[in-house]
DSSP file (Angstrom, degrees, kcal/mol; ACC not computed):
  #  RESIDUE AA STRUCTURE BP1 BP2  ACC     N-H-->O    O-->H-N    N-H-->O    O-->H-N    TCO  KAPPA ALPHA  PHI   PSI    X-CA   Y-CA   Z-CA
    1    1 A X              0   0    0      0, 0.0     2,-0.1     0, 0.0     3,-0.0   0.000 360.0 360.0 360.0 137.2   -2.6   -5.5   68.8
    2    2 A X        -     0   0    0      1,-0.1     2,-0.4     2,-0.0     0, 0.0  -0.433 360.0-108.2 -74.9 144.7   -0.4   -2.4   68.3
    3    3 A X        -     0   0    0      1,-0.1    -1,-0.1    -2,-0.1     0, 0.0  -0.630  24.7-161.8 -70.8 119.9    3.3   -2.8   67.7
    4    4 A X        +     0   0    0     -2,-0.4    -1,-0.1     2,-0.1    -2,-0.0   0.573  56.4 108.3 -79.5 -11.3    5.1   -1.7   70.9
    5    5 A X        -     0   0    0      2,-0.0     2,-0.3     1,-0.0    -2,-0.0  -0.303  52.2-162.4 -68.3 150.4    8.5   -1.2   69.1
    6    6 A X        -     0   0    0      2,-0.1     2,-0.8    -2,-0.0    -2,-0.1  -0.922  28.4-128.3-131.1 157.1    9.6    2.4   68.6
    7    7 A X        +     0   0    0     -2,-0.3     2,-0.6     4,-0.0     3,-0.0  -0.442  45.9 164.8-100.3  60.1   12.2    3.9   66.4
    8    8 A X    >>  -     0   0    0     -2,-0.8     3,-1.7     1,-0.2     4,-0.6  -0.675  33.6-147.9 -78.6 118.3   13.8    5.7   69.3
    9    9 A X  G >4 S+     0   0    0     -2,-0.6     3,-0.9     1,-0.3     4,-0.4   0.833  96.7  65.3 -55.7 -31.7   17.3    7.0   68.1
   10   10 A X  G 34 S+     0   0    0      1,-0.3     3,-0.3     2,-0.2    -1,-0.3   0.670  89.4  65.7 -63.0 -21.8   18.6    6.5   71.5
   11   11 A X  G <4 S+     0   0    0     -3,-1.7    -1,-0.3     1,-0.2    -2,-0.2   0.836 109.8  37.4 -67.9 -36.6   18.0    2.7   71.2
   12   12 A X  S << S+     0   0    0     -3,-0.9     2,-0.3    -4,-0.6    -1,-0.2   0.377  84.6 124.2-103.5   5.7   20.7    2.4   68.5
   13   13 A X        -     0   0    0     -4,-0.4     2,-0.4    -3,-0.3    24,-0.1  -0.494  40.5-171.7 -72.0 129.4   23.1    5.0   70.0
   14   14 A X        -     0   0    0     -2,-0.3     2,-0.3    22,-0.1   148,-0.1  -0.992   1.8-168.4-127.0 125.9   26.5    3.3   70.4
   15   15 A X        -     0   0    0     -2,-0.4    21,-0.0     1,-0.1    19,-0.0  -0.823  30.5 -99.3-108.1 151.5   29.3    5.1   72.3
   16   16 A X        -     0   0    0     -2,-0.3    83,-0.2     1,-0.1    -1,-0.1  -0.248  21.8-128.6 -66.8 160.1   32.9    4.0   72.3
   17   17 A X  S    S+     0   0    0      1,-0.2    82,-2.1    81,-0.1     2,-0.3   0.908  89.7   9.3 -72.5 -38.3   34.2    2.1   75.3
   18   18 A X  B >  S-a   99   0A   0     80,-0.2     3,-0.8    82,-0.1     4,-0.3  -0.897  73.0-115.0-139.7 162.0   37.1    4.4   75.7
   19   19 A X  G >  S+     0   0    0     80,-2.2     3,-1.4    -2,-0.3     4,-0.5   0.737 107.7  76.9 -71.8 -21.8   38.3    7.7   74.4
   20   20 A X  G >  S+     0   0    0     80,-0.4     3,-0.8     1,-0.3    -1,-0.2   0.855  89.2  57.0 -49.0 -38.2   41.2    5.8   72.9
   21   21 A X  G <  S+     0   0    0     -3,-0.8   140,-0.3     1,-0.2    -1,-0.3   0.718 112.0  38.6 -66.1 -23.8   38.9    4.7   70.2
   22   22 A X  G <  S+     0   0    0     -3,-1.4    11,-2.5    -4,-0.3    -1,-0.2   0.193  80.6 131.0-117.7  13.5   38.0    8.1   69.1
   23   23 A X  B <   -C   32   0B   0     -3,-0.8     2,-0.9    -4,-0.5     9,-0.3  -0.478  57.7-130.1 -69.9 139.9   41.3   10.0   69.4
   24   24 A X    >   -     0   0    0      7,-2.6     3,-1.9     4,-0.2     7,-0.2  -0.823  18.7-164.9 -91.9 103.8   42.1   12.0   66.3
   25   25 A X  T 3  S+     0   0    0     -2,-0.9    -1,-0.2     1,-0.3     4,-0.0   0.759  82.7  60.7 -69.3 -26.3   45.7   10.9   65.6
   26   26 A X  T 3  S+     0   0    0     -3,-0.1    -1,-0.3     2,-0.0     2,-0.2   0.495 105.2  56.9 -79.2  -0.2   46.5   13.9   63.2
   27   27 A X  S <  S-     0   0    0     -3,-1.9     4,-0.2     1,-0.2    -4,-0.0  -0.749 107.7 -60.1-122.7 170.0   45.8   16.4   65.9
   28   28 A X    >   -     0   0    0     -2,-0.2     3,-2.0     1,-0.1    -4,-0.2  -0.072  61.6 -98.0 -48.9 158.8   47.2   17.0   69.4
   29   29 A X  T 3  S+     0   0    0      1,-0.3    -1,-0.1    -6,-0.1    -5,-0.0   0.690 119.0  57.9 -57.1 -23.8   46.9   14.1   71.8
   30   30 A X  T 3  S+     0   0    0     -7,-0.1     2,-0.6     2,-0.0    -1,-0.3   0.298  79.5 109.9 -91.7  17.2   43.8   15.6   73.5
   31   31 A X    <   +     0   0    0     -3,-2.0    -7,-2.6    -7,-0.2     2,-0.3  -0.803  41.1 165.8 -96.7 123.7   41.7   15.8   70.4
   32   32 A X  B     -C   23   0B   0     -2,-0.6     2,-0.4    -9,-0.3    -9,-0.2  -0.973  20.9-162.4-132.7 146.7   38.7   13.4   70.1
   33   33 A X        -     0   0    0    -11,-2.5     2,-0.7    -2,-0.3    -2,-0.0  -0.953   1.9-171.9-131.4 121.0   35.6   13.1   68.0
   34   34 A X    >   -     0   0    0     -2,-0.4     3,-1.0   -19,-0.0   -12,-0.0  -0.908  24.4-139.5-113.7 110.2   32.6   11.0   68.8
   35   35 A X  T 3  S+     0   0    0     -2,-0.7    -2,-0.0     1,-0.3   123,-0.0  -0.297  81.9   6.0 -62.5 151.6   30.3   10.9   65.8
   36   36 A X  T 3  S+     0   0    0      1,-0.1    -1,-0.3   -23,-0.1   -22,-0.1   0.809  76.6 156.0  43.7  41.8   26.5   11.1   66.5
   37   37 A X  S <  S+     0   0    0     -3,-1.0     2,-0.3   -24,-0.1    -1,-0.1   0.882  72.1  29.1 -61.9 -35.7   27.2   11.7   70.2
   38   38 A X  S    S-     0   0    0      1,-0.0     2,-0.1     3,-0.0    -1,-0.0  -0.885  94.3-109.5-121.1 163.2   23.8   13.4   70.3
   39   39 A X     >  -     0   0    0     -2,-0.3     4,-2.8     1,-0.1     5,-0.2  -0.362  29.6-111.4 -84.7 162.2   20.8   12.7   68.2
   40   40 A X  H  > S+     0   0    0      2,-0.2     4,-2.2     1,-0.2     5,-0.1   0.847 121.6  54.4 -64.3 -29.9   19.5   15.2   65.5
   41   41 A X  H  > S+     0   0    0      2,-0.2     4,-2.4     1,-0.2    -1,-0.2   0.975 109.9  45.8 -65.4 -58.1   16.4   15.7   67.9
   42   42 A X  H  > S+     0   0    0      1,-0.2     4,-2.7     2,-0.2     5,-0.2   0.889 111.6  51.7 -57.2 -40.9   18.7   16.6   70.8
   43   43 A X  H  X S+     0   0    0     -4,-2.8     4,-2.6     1,-0.2     5,-0.3   0.961 109.7  49.2 -62.9 -45.6   20.9   18.9   68.6
   44   44 A X  H  X S+     0   0    0     -4,-2.2     4,-2.2     1,-0.2    -1,-0.2   0.881 112.3  49.2 -55.6 -41.6   17.8   20.8   67.4
   45   45 A X  H  X S+     0   0    0     -4,-2.4     4,-1.9     1,-0.2    -1,-0.2   0.934 112.7  46.9 -67.4 -48.8   16.7   21.2   71.0
   46   46 A X  H  X S+     0   0    0     -4,-2.7     4,-2.0     1,-0.2    -1,-0.2   0.830 111.7  48.8 -66.0 -33.6   20.0   22.4   72.2
   47   47 A X  H  X S+     0   0    0     -4,-2.6     4,-2.4    -5,-0.2    -1,-0.2   0.847 108.1  55.8 -76.2 -30.6   20.5   24.9   69.4
   48   48 A X  H  X S+     0   0    0     -4,-2.2     4,-1.6    -5,-0.3    -2,-0.2   0.914 108.7  48.8 -61.9 -38.4   16.9   26.2   70.1
   49   49 A X  H  < S+     0   0    0     -4,-1.9     4,-0.5     2,-0.2    -2,-0.2   0.901 112.6  46.8 -69.8 -39.9   18.0   26.8   73.7
   50   50 A X  H >< S+     0   0    0     -4,-2.0     3,-0.7     1,-0.2    -1,-0.2   0.898 115.2  45.9 -63.1 -41.2   21.2   28.7   72.6
   51   51 A X  H 3< S+     0   0    0     -4,-2.4    -1,-0.2     1,-0.2    -2,-0.2   0.775 113.3  50.1 -74.7 -23.7   19.4   30.8   70.1
   52   52 A X  T 3< S+     0   0    0     -4,-1.6    -1,-0.2    -5,-0.2    -2,-0.2   0.412  81.3 122.5 -87.7  -6.0   16.6   31.6   72.5
   53   53 A X  S <  S-     0   0    0     -3,-0.7     5,-0.1    -4,-0.5    -3,-0.0  -0.266  76.8 -92.0 -60.7 150.1   18.8   32.6   75.2
   54   54 A X    >>  -     0   0    0      1,-0.1     3,-1.7     3,-0.1     4,-0.5  -0.233  34.8-116.4 -56.3 146.2   18.3   36.2   76.5
   55   55 A X  G >4 S+     0   0    0      1,-0.3     3,-2.0     2,-0.2    -1,-0.1   0.908 113.9  61.6 -56.2 -42.2   20.5   38.8   74.7
   56   56 A X  G 34 S+     0   0    0      1,-0.3    -1,-0.3     3,-0.0    -2,-0.1   0.782  92.3  70.0 -55.2 -21.7   22.3   39.7   77.9
   57   57 A X  G <4 S+     0   0    0     -3,-1.7    11,-0.6    10,-0.1     2,-0.3   0.816  87.7  77.1 -62.2 -31.7   23.5   36.1   77.9
   58   58 A X  E <<  -D   67   0C   0     -3,-2.0     2,-0.5    -4,-0.5     9,-0.2  -0.586  66.0-160.0 -78.8 138.8   25.7   36.7   75.0
   59   59 A X  E     -D   66   0C   0      7,-2.7     7,-2.2    -2,-0.3     2,-0.7  -0.978  17.2-135.8-117.3 130.8   29.0   38.6   75.4
   60   60 A X  E     -D   65   0C   0     -2,-0.5     5,-0.2     5,-0.2     2,-0.2  -0.751  27.5-178.3 -88.9 122.4   30.3   40.2   72.1
   61   61 A X        -     0   0    0      3,-2.8     3,-0.2    -2,-0.7     5,-0.0  -0.501  44.9 -87.2-105.0-178.2   34.1   39.5   71.7
   62   62 A X  S    S+     0   0    0      1,-0.2     3,-0.0    -2,-0.2    -2,-0.0   0.923 120.0   7.9 -60.4 -44.8   36.3   40.7   68.9
   63   63 A X  S    S+     0   0    0     63,-0.0    64,-0.4    67,-0.0     2,-0.3   0.147 130.5  23.8-127.5  26.2   35.7   37.8   66.4
   64   64 A X        -     0   0    0     -3,-0.2    -3,-2.8    62,-0.2     2,-0.3  -0.973  68.2-113.1-165.5 174.1   33.0   35.9   68.1
   65   65 A X  E     -DE  60 125C   0     60,-1.9    60,-2.5    -2,-0.3     2,-0.4  -0.925  32.7-157.1-116.4 153.6   30.1   35.8   70.5
   66   66 A X  E     -DE  59 124C   0     -7,-2.2    -7,-2.7    -2,-0.3     2,-0.4  -0.995  15.4-169.6-139.5 133.7   30.1   33.9   73.7
   67   67 A X  E     -DE  58 123C   0     56,-2.9    56,-2.5    -2,-0.4     2,-0.4  -0.961  12.2-158.7-109.4 143.2   27.7   32.4   76.2
   68   68 A X  E     - E   0 122C   0    -11,-0.6     2,-0.4    -2,-0.4    54,-0.2  -0.980  17.4-130.2-115.2 126.8   28.9   31.0   79.5
   69   69 A X  E    S+ E   0 121C   0     52,-2.9    52,-2.4    -2,-0.4    14,-0.1  -0.963  82.0   3.7-122.9 143.9   26.8   28.5   81.4
   70   70 A X  S    S-     0   0    0     -2,-0.4     2,-0.3    12,-0.3    -1,-0.2  -0.994 131.3 -32.7 -76.7  -8.1   25.9   28.5   84.3
   71   71 A X        -     0   0    0      8,-0.1     2,-0.1    10,-0.1     3,-0.1  -0.972  60.4 -93.6-161.1 169.8   27.4   31.9   84.9
   72   72 A X        -     0   0    0     -2,-0.3     7,-0.5     1,-0.1     2,-0.2  -0.373  61.8 -79.2 -77.9 167.8   30.3   34.3   83.9
   73   73 A X  E     -F   78   0D   0      5,-0.1     2,-0.5    -2,-0.1     5,-0.2  -0.494  44.4-158.6 -62.6 135.7   33.5   34.4   86.0
   74   74 A X  E >  S-F   77   0D   0      3,-3.9     3,-1.2    -2,-0.2    -3,-0.0  -0.994  77.9 -14.2-123.2 124.7   33.0   36.4   89.2
   75   75 A X  T 3  S-     0   0    0     -2,-0.5    -1,-0.1     1,-0.3     3,-0.1   0.863 130.1 -56.5  47.9  42.2   36.3   37.6   90.7
   76   76 A X  T 3  S+     0   0    0      1,-0.2     2,-0.3    -3,-0.0    -1,-0.3   0.729 121.8  97.8  68.4  23.4   38.1   35.1   88.4
   77   77 A X  E <  S-F   74   0D   0     -3,-1.2    -3,-3.9    -5,-0.0     2,-0.3  -0.962  75.5-113.7-140.1 156.5   36.1   32.2   89.8
   78   78 A X  E     -F   73   0D   0     -2,-0.3    -5,-0.1    -5,-0.2     2,-0.1  -0.692  34.5-115.0 -89.4 142.5   33.0   30.3   88.6
   79   79 A X        -     0   0    0     -7,-0.5     2,-1.4    -2,-0.3    -8,-0.1  -0.424  32.1-110.4 -68.5 149.4   29.9   30.5   90.7
   80   80 A X        +     0   0    0     -2,-0.1     2,-0.3   -10,-0.1    -1,-0.1  -0.735  69.7 133.9 -86.9  96.7   28.9   27.1   92.3
   81   81 A X        -     0   0    0     -2,-1.4   -10,-0.1    38,-0.2     3,-0.1  -0.990  56.6-110.1-145.3 142.8   25.7   26.6   90.2
   82   82 A X        -     0   0    0     -2,-0.3   -12,-0.3     1,-0.1     2,-0.1  -0.371  38.1-105.0 -68.3 150.1   24.4   23.5   88.3
   83   83 A X        -     0   0    0     35,-0.2    -1,-0.1   -14,-0.1     2,-0.1  -0.456  47.3 -93.3 -64.3 149.0   24.3   23.5   84.5
   84   84 A X    >>  -     0   0    0      1,-0.1     3,-2.7    -2,-0.1     4,-1.9  -0.429  36.0-113.5 -65.9 144.6   21.0   23.9   83.1
   85   85 A X  H 3> S+     0   0    0      1,-0.3     4,-2.8     2,-0.2    -1,-0.1   0.859 114.6  63.5 -47.3 -47.0   19.2   20.6   82.4
   86   86 A X  H 34 S+     0   0    0      1,-0.2    -1,-0.3     2,-0.2     5,-0.1   0.687 112.8  37.9 -58.2 -17.1   19.3   21.2   78.5
   87   87 A X  H <4 S+     0   0    0     -3,-2.7     5,-0.3     3,-0.1    -1,-0.2   0.734 118.8  44.2 -97.9 -30.8   23.1   21.1   78.8
   88   88 A X  H  X>S+     0   0    0     -4,-1.9     4,-1.6     3,-0.1     5,-0.6   0.792  95.4  92.8 -89.0 -22.9   23.7   18.5   81.3
   89   89 A X  T  <5S-     0   0    0     -4,-2.8    -1,-0.1     1,-0.2    -5,-0.0  -0.963 104.6  -6.2-110.8 122.3   21.1   15.9   80.0
   90   90 A X  T  >5S+     0   0    0     -2,-0.5     4,-1.8    -3,-0.1    -1,-0.2  -0.969 127.5  66.5 -98.7   3.9   22.0   13.7   78.1
   91   91 A X  H  >5S+     0   0    0      1,-0.2     4,-2.8    -4,-0.2     5,-0.2   0.914  98.6  49.3 -56.8 -51.6   25.6   15.0   77.6
   92   92 A X  H  X5S+     0   0    0     -4,-1.6     4,-2.6    -5,-0.3    -1,-0.2   0.924 112.7  45.2 -62.8 -45.8   27.1   14.5   81.1
   93   93 A X  H  ><S+     0   0    0     -5,-0.6     4,-0.9     2,-0.2    -1,-0.2   0.849 113.3  50.5 -64.5 -29.8   26.0   11.0   81.6
   94   94 A X  H >X S+     0   0    0     -4,-1.8     3,-0.5     2,-0.2     4,-0.5   0.930 112.3  47.7 -73.5 -42.7   27.1   10.0   78.1
   95   95 A X  H >< S+     0   0    0     -4,-2.8     3,-1.3     1,-0.2    14,-0.4   0.929 111.2  50.9 -57.8 -46.2   30.5   11.6   78.7
   96   96 A X  H 3< S+     0   0    0     -4,-2.6    -1,-0.2     1,-0.3    -2,-0.2   0.723 101.5  62.4 -64.5 -22.4   30.8    9.8   82.1
   97   97 A X  H << S+     0   0    0     -4,-0.9     2,-0.6    -3,-0.5    -1,-0.3   0.610  88.3  84.3 -82.4  -9.5   30.0    6.4   80.6
   98   98 A X  S << S-     0   0    0     -3,-1.3    11,-0.6    -4,-0.5   -80,-0.2  -0.821  73.9-142.8-101.4 120.7   33.2    6.6   78.4
   99   99 A X  B     -aB  18 108A   0    -82,-2.1   -80,-2.2    -2,-0.6   -79,-0.3  -0.409  17.9-121.2 -80.5 156.0   36.4    5.4   80.0
  100  100 A X  S    S+     0   0    0      7,-2.5   -80,-0.4   -82,-0.2     2,-0.3   0.845  89.8   1.6 -67.3 -32.6   39.8    7.1   79.3
  101  101 A X  S    S-     0   0    0      2,-0.3     5,-0.1     6,-0.2    -2,-0.1  -0.878  81.7 -94.6-145.5 178.9   41.4    3.9   78.0
  102  102 A X  S    S+     0   0    0     -2,-0.3     2,-0.2   -84,-0.1    -2,-0.0   0.661  84.6 114.1 -74.9 -14.5   40.6    0.3   77.3
  103  103 A X  S >  S-     0   0    0      1,-0.2     3,-2.7     2,-0.1    -2,-0.3  -0.363  70.4-135.1 -61.1 126.9   41.9   -0.7   80.7
  104  104 A X  T 3  S+     0   0    0      1,-0.3    -1,-0.2    -2,-0.2    -2,-0.0   0.644 105.5  55.7 -57.2 -17.3   39.1   -2.1   82.8
  105  105 A X  T 3  S+     0   0    0      2,-0.0    -1,-0.3    -6,-0.0    -2,-0.1   0.464  84.2 121.4 -91.1  -9.9   40.4   -0.1   85.8
  106  106 A X    <   -     0   0    0     -3,-2.7     2,-0.2    -5,-0.1    -7,-0.0  -0.220  51.1-147.2 -57.0 142.4   40.2    3.1   83.8
  107  107 A X        -     0   0    0      1,-0.2    -7,-2.5    -8,-0.1    -6,-0.2  -0.567  24.2 -89.0-106.5 175.9   38.0    5.9   85.0
  108  108 A X  B >   -B   99   0A   0     -9,-0.2     3,-1.3    -2,-0.2     4,-0.2  -0.217  45.3 -98.0 -76.1 172.6   36.0    8.5   83.2
  109  109 A X  T 3  S+     0   0    0    -11,-0.6     3,-0.3   -14,-0.4    -1,-0.1   0.697 123.1  50.6 -66.4 -18.1   37.5   11.9   82.1
  110  110 A X  T >  S+     0   0    0      6,-0.2     3,-2.0     1,-0.2     6,-0.4   0.467  76.7 102.8 -95.4  -5.6   36.0   13.6   85.2
  111  111 A X  T <  S+     0   0    0     -3,-1.3    -1,-0.2     1,-0.3    -2,-0.1   0.776  88.8  39.3 -51.4 -38.6   37.3   11.1   87.8
  112  112 A X  T 3  S+     0   0    0     -3,-0.3    -1,-0.3    -4,-0.2     2,-0.2   0.391  93.6 105.4 -98.1  -2.8   40.1   13.5   88.9
  113  113 A X  S X  S-     0   0    0     -3,-2.0     3,-0.9     1,-0.1    -3,-0.0  -0.561  75.7-129.3 -85.8 140.7   38.0   16.6   88.7
  114  114 A X  T 3  S+     0   0    0      1,-0.2    -1,-0.1    -2,-0.2    -4,-0.0   0.864 110.4  42.9 -59.7 -30.9   36.8   18.2   92.1
  115  115 A X  T 3  S-     0   0    0      2,-0.2    -1,-0.2     1,-0.0    -4,-0.1   0.541  98.7-136.6 -93.0  -2.2   33.2   18.3   90.7
  116  116 A X  S <  S+     0   0    0     -3,-0.9     2,-0.3    -6,-0.4    -6,-0.2   0.513  81.3  41.5  63.1   5.1   33.2   14.9   89.1
  117  117 A X  S    S-     0   0    0     -7,-0.1    -2,-0.2    -8,-0.1     2,-0.1  -0.925 108.9 -58.6-165.1 173.1   31.5   16.3   86.0
  118  118 A X        -     0   0    0     -2,-0.3   -35,-0.2     1,-0.1     3,-0.1  -0.390  39.8-171.8 -64.8 145.1   31.6   19.4   83.9
  119  119 A X        +     0   0    0      1,-0.3     2,-0.3   -37,-0.1   -38,-0.2   0.491  66.5  18.0-115.3 -12.9   31.0   22.6   85.9
  120  120 A X        -     0   0    0    -50,-0.1     2,-0.4   -37,-0.0    -1,-0.3  -0.985  58.1-154.0-157.8 151.1   30.8   25.1   83.0
  121  121 A X  E     -E   69   0C   0    -52,-2.4   -52,-2.9    -2,-0.3     2,-0.4  -0.991   7.1-153.3-132.0 140.0   30.2   25.2   79.3
  122  122 A X  E     -E   68   0C   0     -2,-0.4     2,-0.5   -54,-0.2   -54,-0.2  -0.958   7.6-164.3-112.0 128.5   31.4   27.9   76.8
  123  123 A X  E     -E   67   0C   0    -56,-2.5   -56,-2.9    -2,-0.4     2,-0.4  -0.966  10.0-170.5-118.1 116.9   29.3   28.3   73.6
  124  124 A X  E     -E   66   0C   0     -2,-0.5     2,-0.5   -58,-0.2   -58,-0.2  -0.897   7.8-161.8-112.9 137.3   31.2   30.3   70.9
  125  125 A X  E     -E   65   0C   0    -60,-2.5   -60,-1.9    -2,-0.4     2,-0.4  -0.988   9.1-165.6-120.0 118.5   29.4   31.6   67.7
  126  126 A X        -     0   0    0     -2,-0.5   -62,-0.2   -62,-0.2     3,-0.1  -0.881  21.0-119.4-105.2 133.1   31.7   32.5   65.0
  127  127 A X    >   -     0   0    0     -2,-0.4     3,-2.2   -64,-0.4    -1,-0.0  -0.297  51.2 -76.8 -64.6 155.1   30.6   34.5   61.9
  128  128 A X  T 3  S+     0   0    0      1,-0.3    -1,-0.1     3,-0.0     3,-0.1  -0.248 119.9  17.2 -47.4 127.2   31.0   32.7   58.5
  129  129 A X  T 3  S+     0   0    0      1,-0.3     2,-0.5    -3,-0.1    -1,-0.3   0.313  98.6 112.0  93.6  -8.1   34.6   32.7   57.3
  130  130 A X    <   -     0   0    0     -3,-2.2    -1,-0.3   -67,-0.0     2,-0.1  -0.864  49.5-166.9 -98.5 127.9   36.0   33.5   60.7
  131  131 A X        -     0   0    0     -2,-0.5     2,-0.3     1,-0.1    -4,-0.1  -0.427  37.9 -70.0-104.3-178.9   38.0   30.6   62.3
  132  132 A X        -     0   0    0     -2,-0.1    13,-0.2    -6,-0.1    -1,-0.1  -0.597  55.2-133.3 -70.6 130.2   39.3   29.9   65.9
  133  133 A X        -     0   0    0     -2,-0.3    12,-0.2     1,-0.1     2,-0.1  -0.354  32.9 -83.8 -73.5 157.0   42.1   32.4   66.6
  134  134 A X        +     0   0    0     10,-0.1     2,-0.3    -2,-0.1    10,-0.2  -0.491  68.2 149.2 -62.8 146.6   45.4   31.3   68.1
  135  135 A X  E     -G  143   0E   0      8,-2.2     8,-3.7    -2,-0.1     2,-0.4  -0.940  49.0 -89.3-166.1 175.2   45.1   31.1   71.8
  136  136 A X  E     -G  142   0E   0     -2,-0.3     6,-0.2     6,-0.2     2,-0.1  -0.866  41.4-141.5-100.6 139.6   46.1   29.5   75.1
  137  137 A X    >   -     0   0    0      4,-2.4     3,-1.7    -2,-0.4    -1,-0.0  -0.159  37.5 -81.1 -88.4-168.0   44.1   26.6   76.2
  138  138 A X  T 3  S+     0   0    0      1,-0.3    -1,-0.0     2,-0.1    -2,-0.0   0.710 128.7  50.8 -74.1 -15.5   43.1   25.7   79.7
  139  139 A X  T 3  S-     0   0    0      2,-0.1    -1,-0.3     0, 0.0    -3,-0.0   0.208 119.5-105.0-108.6  20.1   46.4   24.1   80.6
  140  140 A X  S <  S+     0   0    0     -3,-1.7     2,-0.3     1,-0.2    -2,-0.1   0.509  75.3 135.5  77.0   6.9   48.4   27.0   79.3
  141  141 A X        -     0   0    0      1,-0.1    -4,-2.4    -5,-0.0    -1,-0.2  -0.653  60.7-112.1 -82.1 142.6   49.7   25.4   76.0
  142  142 A X  E     -G  136   0E   0     -2,-0.3     2,-0.5    -6,-0.2    -6,-0.2  -0.524  31.6-159.6 -72.2 142.7   49.5   27.6   72.9
  143  143 A X  E     +G  135   0E   0     -8,-3.7    -8,-2.2    -2,-0.2     2,-0.4  -0.994  14.4 177.6-126.1 131.4   46.9   26.3   70.4
  144  144 A X        -     0   0    0     -2,-0.5   -10,-0.1   -10,-0.2   -11,-0.1  -0.863  24.6-141.6-129.9  92.2   47.1   27.4   66.7
  145  145 A X        -     0   0    0     -2,-0.4     3,-0.1   -12,-0.2   -11,-0.1  -0.378  16.0-172.4 -60.3 132.4   44.4   25.7   64.8
  146  146 A X        +     0   0    0      1,-0.2     2,-0.3    -2,-0.1    -1,-0.2   0.416  67.2  27.9-110.1   2.4   45.8   24.7   61.4
  147  147 A X  S    S-     0   0    0      2,-0.0     2,-0.4     0, 0.0    -1,-0.2  -0.983  79.3-114.8-152.9 153.0   42.5   23.5   59.8
  148  148 A X        -     0   0    0     -2,-0.3     2,-0.5    -3,-0.1   -17,-0.0  -0.680  26.3-135.7 -87.1 140.9   38.9   24.4   60.2
  149  149 A X        -     0   0    0     -2,-0.4     2,-0.4     3,-0.0    -1,-0.0  -0.834  24.7-174.3 -98.3 124.8   36.7   21.6   61.5
  150  150 A X        -     0   0    0     -2,-0.5     2,-0.1     1,-0.0     0, 0.0  -0.858  38.0 -83.7-116.9 154.1   33.4   21.3   59.7
  151  151 A X        -     0   0    0     -2,-0.4     2,-0.1     1,-0.1    -1,-0.0  -0.310  51.2-113.5 -59.4 130.4   30.4   19.1   60.5
  152  152 A X        -     0   0    0      1,-0.1    -1,-0.1    -2,-0.1    -3,-0.0  -0.369  30.5-109.8 -67.7 138.2   30.9   15.6   59.1
  153  153 A X    >   -     0   0    0      1,-0.1     3,-1.1    -2,-0.1    -1,-0.1  -0.386  29.8-115.6 -59.0 147.0   28.5   14.6   56.2
  154  154 A X  T 3  S+     0   0    0      1,-0.3    -1,-0.1    -2,-0.0    -2,-0.1   0.595 108.8  65.6 -64.3 -10.8   26.0   11.9   57.4
  155  155 A X  T 3   +     0   0    0      3,-0.0    -1,-0.3     2,-0.0     3,-0.1   0.166  68.5 131.2-104.3  23.0   27.4    9.4   55.0
  156  156 A X    <   -     0   0    0     -3,-1.1     3,-0.1     1,-0.1    -4,-0.0  -0.281  69.0 -91.3 -65.6 153.7   30.9    9.0   56.4
  157  157 A X        -     0   0    0      1,-0.1    -1,-0.1    -2,-0.0     3,-0.1  -0.313  55.1 -88.9 -65.3 150.2   32.2    5.4   57.0
  158  158 A X        -     0   0    0     -3,-0.1    -1,-0.1     1,-0.1     5,-0.1  -0.341  46.0-105.6 -63.4 142.2   31.5    4.0   60.4
  159  159 A X    >>  -     0   0    0      1,-0.1     3,-2.1    -3,-0.1     4,-1.2  -0.388  35.3-106.0 -66.0 151.7   34.1    4.7   63.0
  160  160 A X  H 3> S+     0   0    0      1,-0.3     4,-0.9     2,-0.2     3,-0.4   0.823 119.1  58.1 -50.7 -39.6   36.2    1.7   63.9
  161  161 A X  H 34 S+     0   0    0   -140,-0.3    -1,-0.3     1,-0.2  -139,-0.1   0.773 109.8  45.1 -64.3 -23.5   34.5    1.2   67.3
  162  162 A X  H X4 S+     0   0    0     -3,-2.1     3,-1.8     1,-0.2     4,-0.3   0.696  97.7  72.3 -89.6 -20.1   31.1    0.8   65.5
  163  163 A X  H >< S+     0   0    0     -4,-1.2     3,-0.7    -3,-0.4    -2,-0.2   0.845  96.7  51.3 -69.1 -30.4   32.4   -1.5   62.7
  164  164 A X  T 3< S+     0   0    0     -4,-0.9    -1,-0.3     1,-0.2    -2,-0.1   0.251  83.4  89.8 -90.3  16.1   32.7   -4.4   65.2
  165  165 A X  T <         0   0    0     -3,-1.8    -1,-0.2     1,-0.1    -2,-0.1   0.709 360.0 360.0 -82.6 -16.9   29.2   -4.0   66.5
  166  166 A X    <         0   0    0     -3,-0.7    -1,-0.1    -4,-0.3    -3,-0.1   0.028 360.0 360.0  24.6 360.0   28.1   -6.4   63.8
């Protein structure tokens, strides 16, 4: 009889219970990092979709290229359109499963949003050696990145929230 078990990476995917567990304390308070949030297979699939987007989807800016999904701003507003499936699945359900805090009454990060989920995605491509320039973020605060973020090597120690899974 065949073994019905699979080596599905989603079976072992462990997300934090709350964003508090993954806050980067050395950065501004809204900086979080969730290691292995998507699987390597999901990452490859998303990158293939980004790379195969039609050329008009890319907007060339001074130090980067930009894709906006589901659309560009029209009259300074987003069009009411859903994100493509390759961006919404599995990312949105995973994001919504993580509470803001450990408080059992805590809601997800989109609970106060009119859409109750992400309504647009910006994909930036920076050439090698070019970092994120100083800018204003979505709530009007100045952002001056002081360090470059690089992909973590696969052999990093387990995040605290995973160490207690035992």
